[in-house]
C-alpha positions in Angstrom: 29.1 10.6 0.5 27.9 13.9 2.1 24.5 14.7 1.5 24.0 16.8 4.9 23.4 20.2 2.7 20.4 18.6 1.8 19.3 17.6 4.9 18.1 14.4 3.8 18.0 11.2 5.9 19.7 8.4 5.0 16.2 6.7 4.3 15.3 9.3 1.6 18.6 8.9 0.1 17.9 5.1 0.2 14.6 6.0 -1.6 15.6 7.8 -4.4 18.7 5.5 -4.5 15.6 2.9 -5.3 14.0 4.7 -7.8 17.0 5.1 -9.8 17.9 1.4 -9.6 14.1 0.5 -10.8 14.5 2.8 -14.0 17.8 1.4 -14.6 16.3 -2.1 -14.3 13.3 -1.6 -16.7 15.9 0.2 -19.1 17.7 -3.1 -18.9 14.8 -5.1 -19.1 14.0 -3.1 -22.3 17.1 -3.9 -23.9 17.6 -7.5 -23.0 13.5 -8.2 -23.8 12.5 -5.2 -26.4 9.0 -5.1 -27.2 7.3 -3.9 -24.1 4.2 -3.2 -26.4 1.1 -1.8 -24.9 -1.4 -4.4 -23.0 -4.7 -3.6 -22.3 -5.5 -4.3 -18.9 -8.7 -4.5 -16.2 -8.7 -1.1 -15.9 -9.4 -0.6 -19.7 -6.2 1.5 -20.3 -3.6 0.2 -22.9 -0.1 0.3 -20.5 3.3 -0.3 -21.3 6.2 -1.4 -18.6 6.8 2.3 -17.8 3.3 3.0 -17.6 2.8 0.2 -15.2 5.9 1.2 -13.2 4.6 4.5 -13.0 1.1 3.4 -11.6 3.0 1.0 -9.2 5.1 4.1 -8.0 2.0 6.6 -7.4 -0.4 3.6 -5.7 2.5 2.7 -3.6 2.8 6.5 -2.2 -0.8 6.6 -1.7 -0.7 2.9 0.0 2.0 4.5 2.4 0.2 8.0 3.2 -3.0 6.2 4.1 -1.4 3.8 6.2 0.4 6.8 8.0 -3.2 8.3 8.2 -5.1 5.2 9.3 -3.0 2.6 11.2 -0.6 2.9 13.9 2.0 0.6 13.4 5.5 0.6 11.4 5.7 0.9 7.8 6.7 -2.5 6.9 3.5 -3.6 6.5 2.4 -0.6 4.1 5.7 -1.5 2.3 4.6 -5.5 1.6 1.2 -4.3 0.6 2.8 -1.8 -2.0 5.1 -4.7 -3.2 1.8 -6.8 -3.5 0.2 -4.2 -5.4 2.6 -3.6 -7.7 3.0 -7.2 -8.4 -0.3 -7.2 -9.3 -0.4 -4.1 -11.7 2.4 -6.0 -13.7 0.3 -8.8 -13.9 -3.3 -7.7 -14.6 -3.1 -3.9 -15.3 
């Protein structure tokens, strides 16, 4: 795959591929188990599965940006925190 015309690195392409896999997985989840009815969580919001995925992705972006700004270690730690954040969002939000 020639992605050089976009000046992307393989990490950027992997990130967007991961987002595509997440969206495909959410679609498959909805097809297998329909009825992702809104759920009232701890934030006082009624959220669906897609809302919780969006909140997880947005929160993960901020976690990574904060990690880059405040901590001088590799981003693996931020990725672990982001996964834990996403699990918490899907469980309690």
